[in-house]
C-alpha positions, 0 to 999 in steps of 0.5 A: 332799072335794076333786077331786085328778085328772081321768080323761078330762074326770071330775073324780076326787073322794075321801072319806076314813074316819078315822083310817084314811084308807081312800079313797072315789073317787068320778066324776060324770055328770049324775044318774049317779056312779061309785064305788070303795070307798065309806066311811061319810061324812056328808061324802060323802053331802051330796055326792052329793046336793048334786049330785042324784044318782039311780043309783050304781054301785059297784065294790068294790077288796075285801072288807076293812070299812075298804073297803065300809064305805059301801055299806049308806049309799049303798043307803039314799039312792040307786039304787046297783049294786054291782060285786065279783068273785065270791070278793068277793061270798062273803066281804061277808056275812061279819063274819069274812071282811070283817073286821068282827068284827075291825076294833076290834082291828086298831087297838089300838095306835092313839092313845086319841083314834082309837080312841074313833073307830073305836069310833064306827063300829060296824062289827065287825057290817057285811055289804053284797050285791054285785048283780053279780060276775065271774070273772077279769076283765070288762069294763064300760063307763060313759058312755065311759069302759071299765073293766076287772076283773081279779083281783088276788090277795095281800092278799085273795082277792077283791081286783080291780084296777080300770084305766079307759082302760087308764090310770087303775087303782084298786089298793085295797090291792093296790099303796100307794106306799111301803108293803108290801102285807099278806099276812098278814091272814086269806086273804092269800097272799104267794105269789100276791101275788108270783106274780100280782099284783106282776108285774101292778103291775110291767108297768104302763105308767110314765105310768099314774096310781094311784089306791090304797086308802091314800095319794097319787094318783101316777103309775108314773113 
């Protein structure tokens, strides 16, 4: 766990699903938490319990298994509301569409020790569900944080960008600093990515701060 940035007066903490380094972000306010892309993490669970969190609002940037693997763990321990795009909501309940069925095979070229750790996660039959979903875009208020969600297809059909206070963007796998965005997975679409999603990120203000699904936080500048 690490506090890596601040949004308004809120600390942003992150946890990672290893050895894949899929990022889970947490913002706390009293007994409430805002979580983006929960992953399986005993450290995250211990942290949230230590902070005496009761209610968690979860946003999913997209439907892939490494970005939804902690949803059920949170539901078992807290009052949870999961929000995502309609396409994401449709796909997280299908092991083929959320890629859980292919999870271990996707990382078959990793080191032997990493492969063992991936198999220990036991995610090949994983599914979950959403409580609220939207089509196109939506706006949500969490205390004094204004959250705008917008569909950004290309990496996956259910991908979205989560924009807080018109400056802080949780990009999932639709924008990872220094890496080419993957559009070849099932449901990926390079044309939609190039014509819409890439254009969205190219037009962001230079002072915008991006929290990616993998890698480090960065400003567009």
